C-alpha positions as CSV (number, residue, x, y, z in Angstrom):
1,M,0.0,-0.2,-0.2
2,S,3.1,2.3,0.2
3,D,2.9,3.3,-3.3
4,S,-0.9,3.5,-3.5
5,K,-2.7,6.5,-5.3
6,P,-4.2,9.1,-3.3
7,L,-8.1,9.0,-2.7
8,N,-10.4,11.9,-1.7
9,T,-12.8,9.6,0.3
10,P,-12.6,6.5,2.3
11,I,-15.8,5.2,1.0
12,S,-18.4,6.3,-1.3
13,S,-21.5,7.2,0.6
14,R,-23.5,5.7,-2.1
15,S,-21.9,2.2,-1.8
16,S,-24.5,-0.7,-0.8
17,L,-22.4,-3.6,0.3
18,S,-24.7,-6.6,0.7
19,L,-23.9,-10.1,2.2
20,H,-23.9,-11.6,-1.2
21,D,-21.4,-9.4,-3.0
22,G,-18.6,-11.1,-4.4
23,D,-16.9,-14.3,-3.6
24,T,-15.9,-15.5,-0.1
25,L,-12.6,-14.7,1.2
26,P,-10.2,-17.7,1.6
27,K,-8.5,-15.9,4.7
28,P,-11.0,-14.0,6.6
29,F,-8.7,-13.5,9.6
30,L,-6.8,-11.0,7.4
31,Y,-9.9,-8.9,7.1
32,R,-10.5,-9.1,10.8
33,N,-7.2,-8.2,11.9
34,I,-7.1,-5.0,9.5
35,I,-10.6,-3.9,10.7
36,G,-9.4,-4.6,14.5
37,A,-6.3,-2.8,14.2
38,H,-7.9,0.4,12.7
39,Q,-11.0,0.4,15.2
40,Y,-9.4,3.2,17.4
41,L,-9.1,5.7,14.3
42,V,-13.1,6.0,14.3
43,L,-13.1,7.6,17.6
44,T,-10.7,10.6,16.5
45,R,-11.6,10.5,12.8
46,L,-15.3,11.1,11.8
47,E,-15.0,10.6,8.1
48,L,-13.7,6.9,8.9
49,A,-16.8,6.1,10.9
50,F,-18.9,5.4,8.2
51,G,-16.7,3.1,6.0
52,F,-15.6,1.2,9.0
53,N,-19.3,0.8,10.0
54,R,-20.0,-0.5,6.5
55,V,-17.3,-3.2,6.6
56,C,-17.6,-4.4,10.1
57,K,-21.0,-5.7,9.3
58,F,-19.4,-8.4,7.3
59,M,-16.9,-9.8,9.8
60,Q,-18.4,-13.4,9.7
61,S,-18.3,-13.9,6.1
62,P,-16.4,-11.3,4.2
63,T,-16.2,-11.3,0.5
64,T,-13.7,-10.1,-2.2
65,T,-16.2,-6.9,-2.6
66,H,-15.9,-6.2,1.2
67,W,-12.1,-6.7,0.9
68,S,-11.8,-4.2,-2.1
69,T,-13.8,-1.6,0.2
70,I,-11.1,-2.1,3.1
71,K,-8.3,-1.8,0.7
72,R,-9.9,1.8,-0.4
73,I,-10.0,2.8,3.1
74,L,-6.3,1.8,3.5
75,H,-5.6,4.0,0.1
76,Y,-7.4,6.9,2.0
77,L,-5.6,6.6,5.2
78,R,-2.1,6.2,3.6
79,H,-2.4,9.9,2.3
80,I,-4.1,11.4,5.1
81,S,-1.8,10.7,7.9
82,H,-1.4,14.6,8.4
83,H,-5.0,15.3,8.8
84,G,-6.7,15.5,12.3
85,L,-9.6,16.7,14.1
86,L,-9.3,20.5,14.4
87,I,-10.8,22.2,17.5
88,R,-10.4,26.1,17.2
89,P,-10.5,28.6,20.0
90,T,-14.0,30.1,20.0
91,Y,-16.0,32.8,21.9
92,S,-19.1,31.5,20.8
93,L,-21.0,29.2,23.2
94,D,-23.7,28.5,20.7
95,I,-24.5,24.8,20.7
96,S,-26.1,23.3,17.3
97,A,-27.1,20.0,16.5
98,F,-27.9,18.4,13.1
99,S,-29.6,14.9,13.0
100,N,-30.3,12.6,9.9
101,S,-31.7,9.3,9.1
102,D,-31.4,6.8,6.3
103,W,-34.9,4.9,5.9
104,D,-34.2,1.5,4.5
105,G,-30.4,2.0,4.2
106,C,-29.2,-1.5,4.5
107,P,-30.2,-3.9,1.6
108,D,-29.9,-7.0,3.9
109,D,-32.3,-6.2,6.8
110,H,-33.7,-3.0,5.4
111,R,-33.4,-1.2,8.8
112,S,-32.7,2.7,9.0
113,T,-29.6,4.4,10.6
114,T,-30.1,7.5,12.6
115,D,-27.2,9.8,13.5
116,Y,-26.3,13.3,14.8
117,C,-23.6,15.5,15.3
118,I,-23.4,18.4,18.0
119,F,-21.1,21.7,17.4
120,L,-20.1,24.1,20.3
121,G,-19.5,27.0,18.1
122,D,-17.4,25.7,15.2
123,N,-16.1,22.5,17.0
124,L,-17.7,19.1,16.8
125,I,-18.1,17.8,19.9
126,S,-20.1,14.8,19.9
127,W,-21.4,12.4,17.3
128,T,-23.1,9.1,17.0
129,S,-24.6,6.7,14.4
130,K,-26.8,4.0,15.3
131,K,-28.7,1.2,13.3
132,Q,-32.5,1.2,14.3
133,Q,-33.7,-2.1,15.9
134,V,-37.1,-2.1,14.2
135,I,-38.0,-1.4,10.6
136,T,-40.2,1.7,10.3
137,R,-40.9,4.3,7.7
138,T,-43.1,6.9,9.4
139,E,-41.1,7.8,12.6
140,F,-37.2,7.4,11.2
141,E,-36.9,11.3,11.2
142,Y,-38.4,11.7,14.5
143,R,-36.0,9.0,15.9
144,A,-32.9,10.6,14.8
145,L,-34.0,13.9,16.6
146,A,-35.0,11.7,19.5
147,H,-31.6,10.3,19.9
148,A,-29.8,13.9,19.4
149,T,-31.9,15.7,22.0
150,P,-30.7,14.0,25.3
151,E,-27.0,14.4,24.1
152,L,-27.9,18.1,23.4
153,I,-29.3,18.9,26.5
């Protein structure tokens, strides 16, 4: 990976990985080891959370398509080692929150994902993303808001 070409994003937001994409990997332990070795990055690198969330779903039976996605994330990591989470001094104590939900986002179980991020001034101070336990269509936007509100308070 040392001579890999730079990539601007770790994974496409439109990627729809499924359990049945590609052929089964002959050595799935390599897939699991790479994910395990990089899990700590998700805590400090918000842009990696989405990609790692996607590939972690397939730890039990990874395929060649999932392996290609892991390699894309590694290409991205190789060329952003100088990036970090920027926290700037601010005099504003305004707290703002943004929430979102993705109805029927997973092609395997058709569950939605809700997420939010909270800012103090211009600084990101809290974020989360959670797959819902139930399949619902009418309340998915309200669920995202309901998860963000206690954190905001």
